[in-house]
N, C-alpha and C positions, 0 to 999 in steps of 0.2 A: 504494500500499499504506500502511496505517496505521502510524504510528510511536508510540512510547511504550509504556506499560504497559497490559495488560489488567486490568480490575478486575472483581471479583465483588461485586455489590451484594446486599444481603439486605433484605427487609422482613418481619420476623417476624409482624407483625400481619396482613398479607395472605398469608403463606405463600408468598412468591415470591423467586426468585433470578434475577439478570440478569448475564450475562457481557457486558461491553462494553469496547471500546477507544475509544469516542467521548467526547471531553472534555465535550461538552455534557450527557452523562448525569450529570455530577457535580452538577447541580442537584437530582437525586433526593435527595441528602443532606438538603436543606431540606424534603423531603417525607416524611421518616421512614425513609429507607433508610440503611443503613451499609455501608461497604466492609469486607469481612472477609478479602479475599485479593487480592493483586496479583502479576502475573508478566509477564515480557517475552514469553512464548510463549502464544499463544492456546490451544493444545492442553492445556497444563498448567492454565491458568485454567479451561478448560471441564471438565477431569477433576475438579478440586477441587469446582467447583460441582455437577457431576453427582453426585459421591459425597455431598455435603452434602444435596442435594435428596432423594436416595434415602433417606438415613438419617432425615431429618426429614419425609418425605412432602410436600415443597414443590414448587411449580410452577417448572420450570427454563425460562428464556427466554434467547435469544441472537439476534444479528443474523446472518441467513443470508449477507449480503454479506461479513461477516468470516470466516465459516467457509469460504465459497467461495474467498476470497483465500488462506487457509491451504492449502486442498486444491490450488488451482492451483499455488501455489509448490512444494508437495510433488511434483507431477507433473513440474514443470520440472526440479527438482533430482534 
């Protein structure tokens, strides 16, 4: 399972939002992306990103393996 915070990255020029818990995605900051939200819980980060994307008509992206891990944990608990 991933540790650390989940970040919501945004690239307004491209109209895209990414939810990620992967530290390697922080290189996106050097490519014009900004972090607009962080949370320990993937569901909260995703909900924030989804609402933002809906409001601004942006493309929402996330990693299925992170979502699967959260859903798997929910089923176990």
